[in-house]
C-alpha positions as CSV (number, residue, x, y, z in Angstrom):
1,M,82.5,111.3,132.2
2,P,81.3,114.6,130.9
3,S,83.2,117.8,130.8
4,F,82.3,120.2,133.5
5,E,83.0,123.7,134.5
6,T,84.3,122.4,137.9
7,P,85.0,119.1,138.9
8,P,82.0,117.2,140.9
9,P,82.6,116.8,144.8
10,Q,83.6,113.4,145.7
11,S,82.4,111.3,149.0
12,S,82.2,107.9,150.4
13,A,78.5,108.6,151.1
14,Y,77.4,108.5,147.4
15,L,78.3,107.4,143.8
16,L,77.9,109.8,140.9
17,S,77.0,108.8,137.1
18,Y,75.6,110.5,134.0
19,P,73.3,108.2,132.5
20,A,72.1,110.8,129.9
21,P,73.1,114.2,128.8
22,G,72.0,116.8,131.4
23,V,71.0,114.1,133.9
24,L,73.0,113.4,137.3
25,L,72.4,110.2,139.0
26,V,73.2,110.2,142.7
27,T,73.1,106.8,144.5
28,I,73.4,106.9,148.2
29,N,76.0,104.4,148.7
30,R,75.7,102.7,152.2
31,P,73.8,99.6,151.6
32,K,75.4,97.7,154.4
33,H,73.9,100.4,156.8
34,M,70.6,100.6,154.7
35,N,71.8,103.7,153.2
36,S,71.5,105.7,156.4
37,I,73.6,108.7,156.3
38,P,76.2,110.1,158.8
39,F,76.6,113.7,159.6
40,Q,79.6,114.0,157.1
41,G,77.5,112.6,154.4
42,H,74.8,115.3,154.8
43,W,77.3,117.9,154.3
44,D,78.9,116.2,151.4
45,L,75.6,116.0,149.9
46,H,74.9,119.7,150.6
47,T,78.0,120.6,148.8
48,L,77.0,118.2,146.0
49,W,73.6,119.9,145.3
50,R,75.1,123.3,145.4
51,W,77.6,122.1,142.7
52,F,74.8,120.6,140.7
53,D,72.7,123.8,140.7
54,E,75.8,125.8,139.5
55,E,76.9,123.3,136.7
56,P,75.3,124.6,133.5
57,S,75.6,121.2,131.7
58,L,73.2,119.5,134.2
59,Q,69.6,120.2,134.2
60,V,67.8,117.4,136.5
61,S,69.1,114.8,139.0
62,V,67.8,111.5,140.1
63,V,68.5,110.4,143.6
64,T,68.2,106.6,144.7
65,G,69.8,104.3,147.0
66,A,72.3,101.4,146.5
67,G,71.2,97.7,146.9
68,D,67.9,96.2,146.5
69,K,66.3,96.7,150.0
70,A,66.5,100.5,151.1
71,F,66.3,103.8,149.4
72,C,67.5,105.6,152.8
73,A,66.7,104.4,156.3
74,G,67.3,107.8,157.8
75,Q,70.0,109.0,160.1
76,D,73.1,106.8,161.1
77,L,71.8,106.1,164.5
78,L,75.0,104.1,165.4
79,E,77.1,107.3,164.9
80,I,74.6,109.3,167.3
81,E,75.1,106.7,169.8
82,R,79.1,107.0,169.4
83,N,78.9,110.7,169.5
84,S,77.0,110.6,172.6
85,K,80.0,109.0,174.3
86,N,82.6,110.6,172.3
87,P,81.4,114.0,170.7
88,P,83.2,115.1,167.5
89,T,85.6,118.0,167.7
90,Q,84.1,119.5,164.8
91,E,80.9,121.5,165.7
92,Y,79.3,121.0,162.2
93,L,79.4,117.2,162.6
94,K,76.9,117.6,165.2
95,G,73.9,118.5,163.0
96,H,72.5,118.7,159.5
97,P,73.5,121.6,156.8
98,P,71.0,124.3,156.0
99,S,69.5,122.3,153.4
100,G,68.7,119.5,155.8
101,F,68.8,115.9,155.7
102,A,70.9,114.6,152.7
103,G,71.1,118.2,151.6
104,L,67.5,117.8,150.3
105,S,64.9,118.0,153.1
106,R,65.1,121.7,153.3
107,R,66.7,122.5,149.8
108,K,65.3,125.1,147.8
109,G,68.0,125.1,145.0
110,K,67.5,125.9,141.4
111,K,67.0,122.7,139.6
112,P,64.7,119.7,140.0
113,V,65.5,116.4,141.8
114,I,63.5,113.3,141.4
115,A,63.7,110.7,143.9
116,A,63.8,106.8,142.6
117,V,62.6,105.1,145.8
118,N,63.8,101.5,145.5
119,G,63.0,100.4,149.1
120,F,62.7,101.6,152.7
121,A,62.3,105.4,152.9
122,F,62.3,105.8,156.7
123,G,62.8,108.9,158.8
124,G,65.0,111.4,157.1
125,G,64.8,109.3,154.1
126,F,61.1,109.9,153.7
127,E,61.7,113.7,154.6
128,L,64.0,114.0,151.7
129,C,61.3,112.4,149.5
130,L,58.8,115.1,150.7
131,N,60.9,117.9,149.4
132,C,62.0,116.4,146.1
133,D,60.2,117.8,142.9
134,M,59.1,114.3,141.9
135,V,58.8,110.9,143.4
136,V,58.8,107.6,141.6
137,A,58.5,104.6,143.7
138,S,59.1,100.8,143.1
139,P,56.0,98.7,144.2
140,R,58.2,97.5,147.0
141,A,58.8,100.9,148.3
142,K,57.7,101.7,151.8
143,F,57.6,105.0,153.7
144,S,57.5,105.8,157.2
145,L,58.3,108.6,160.0
146,P,59.0,106.5,162.9
147,E,60.4,109.2,165.1
148,A,57.6,109.6,167.4
149,K,57.9,105.8,168.4
150,R,61.7,106.7,169.5
151,G,60.6,109.6,171.6
152,V,61.7,112.3,169.1
153,Y,60.1,113.9,166.0
154,A,60.6,114.4,162.2
155,G,62.7,117.5,162.6
156,A,64.4,117.7,159.2
157,G,61.6,119.7,157.6
158,G,59.3,116.8,156.7
159,L,56.2,117.6,158.8
160,P,55.1,121.0,157.3
161,R,55.8,119.6,153.9
162,L,53.8,116.3,154.6
163,T,50.9,118.6,155.8
164,N,51.2,120.8,152.8
165,I,51.0,117.9,150.5
166,A,48.6,115.5,152.1
167,G,46.5,117.7,154.4
168,L,46.2,117.6,158.4
169,Q,44.4,114.4,158.8
170,I,46.8,112.2,156.5
171,A,49.9,113.9,158.1
172,S,48.6,113.3,161.4
173,E,48.0,109.6,160.7
174,V,51.5,109.1,159.2
175,A,53.5,111.2,161.7
176,L,51.5,110.0,164.9
177,T,51.5,106.2,164.3
178,G,54.8,106.0,162.5
179,R,53.5,103.0,160.6
180,N,54.7,101.9,157.4
181,I,53.1,103.4,154.3
182,S,53.0,101.4,150.8
183,A,53.6,102.7,147.8
184,E,49.9,102.8,146.8
185,E,48.9,104.5,149.8
186,A,51.7,107.1,149.2
187,K,50.6,107.7,145.6
188,S,46.8,107.9,146.7
189,W,47.9,110.8,149.2
190,H,49.9,112.6,146.4
191,L,53.3,111.7,148.1
192,V,54.4,109.8,145.0
193,N,54.0,110.9,141.3
194,R,53.9,107.4,140.0
195,I,54.7,103.6,140.8
196,S,57.2,101.8,138.4
197,K,55.5,98.8,136.5
198,T,57.9,96.4,138.3
199,H,60.8,96.7,141.0
200,E,63.3,96.3,138.2
201,S,62.0,99.0,135.8
202,L,62.3,101.7,138.6
203,M,65.5,103.3,137.3
204,D,64.4,103.1,133.8
205,E,61.2,104.8,134.4
206,A,62.7,107.5,136.7
207,L,65.5,108.2,134.1
208,A,63.0,108.5,131.2
209,L,61.1,111.1,133.4
210,A,64.3,113.0,133.7
211,K,65.3,112.9,130.0
212,E,61.9,114.2,129.3
213,I,62.7,117.3,131.5
214,T,65.9,117.7,129.7
215,L,64.2,118.4,126.4
216,V,62.7,121.7,127.5
217,S,64.6,124.9,127.8
218,P,67.2,124.9,130.7
219,D,66.2,128.4,131.6
220,A,62.5,127.4,131.7
221,I,63.4,124.6,134.0
222,I,65.0,126.8,136.5
223,I,62.1,129.5,136.4
224,T,59.1,127.1,136.2
225,R,60.4,125.1,139.1
226,A,61.0,128.4,141.1
227,G,57.3,129.6,140.5
228,I,56.0,126.2,141.6
229,R,58.1,125.9,144.9
230,E,57.6,129.5,145.7
231,T,53.9,129.1,145.6
232,W,54.1,125.9,147.7
233,E,56.5,127.6,150.3
234,V,55.0,131.2,150.4
235,G,51.4,130.2,150.5
236,D,50.4,133.3,148.6
237,V,49.9,133.0,145.0
238,T,50.3,136.6,144.1
239,K,53.5,137.1,146.2
240,A,54.9,133.9,144.9
241,E,54.3,135.3,141.3
242,Q,55.9,138.3,142.1
243,N,58.9,136.9,143.8
244,T,59.6,134.5,140.9
245,Q,59.3,137.4,138.4
246,E,61.6,139.6,140.3
247,R,64.3,136.7,140.7
248,Y,64.4,135.4,137.0
249,G,62.0,137.3,134.7
250,K,64.5,139.9,133.2
251,G,67.2,136.9,132.7
252,L,64.7,134.9,131.0
253,M,63.3,137.4,128.8
254,E,66.9,138.5,127.6
255,G,68.3,135.1,127.5
256,Q,69.2,133.3,124.4
257,N,67.0,130.1,125.1
258,L,64.0,132.2,125.0
259,R,64.9,133.5,121.4
260,E,65.9,130.0,120.4
261,G,62.7,128.3,121.6
262,L,60.5,131.1,119.7
263,A,62.6,130.5,116.4
264,A,62.5,126.7,116.7
265,F,58.5,126.8,117.1
266,R,58.5,129.3,114.1
267,E,60.7,127.0,112.1
268,K,59.0,123.8,113.0
269,R,62.4,122.3,114.2
270,K,63.9,120.9,117.5
271,P,65.3,123.8,119.5
272,N,69.0,123.8,120.3
273,W,69.2,125.0,123.9
274,V,72.3,126.4,125.2
275,K,73.7,126.6,128.9
276,P,71.3,128.6,131.4
277,N,72.4,131.9,132.7
278,L,70.0,132.4,135.5
């Protein structure tokens, strides 16, 4: 395992691995439960993503599901049923953290997360994809927001993000019918970046994308992502640019990675990036 400034938080809800320098692979590890996530798991993942953002040796993460059938089937409904009969004494175990489902569906964060969707992404599993920075889907992947069929609604942040990405009419069809959406449909609606060539090549292709991101300046990853997401969330391009500049501009311009990137360009060599300080 690589050397970190602080040890990574552990949980029974996920497995951690480090397939390449700067890359964190998070595997939701409840295959017997279709990788549905209990409330403790959401809080554990919230803690993990905060650690990821603050660990300077990591630049990008990939999140996937254990097994060959499900990426994430949403909330652990059996736990909700148990809680209705015997409520937990800890108040926080009655809901999601501020960052939402799996610590991702409302996460703002600093660094990019790529979803490698290896199967069903239902309910909260779909909602977390809608807030990931990139999505690579297996040809077998299926997406759905079935909440309306159960008499509830997708309340983990997915509805406004789905509308922002796909528009009013597509979002209405997806959320009001609750039907399964194929990987091809999801890609045509800009909900997926790419579909892997085969189901078996999904992880290799998602990790190749992650490795490509690690080649650029760690500082540039943070500030570029901030500028993109600020525009998406604020909805005002001028205000988004101002917010990004105020938050990160000075640190970027005074940072070592800017000087290194310019020197490498001038000297026609590969840059030697250092850990970000943003």
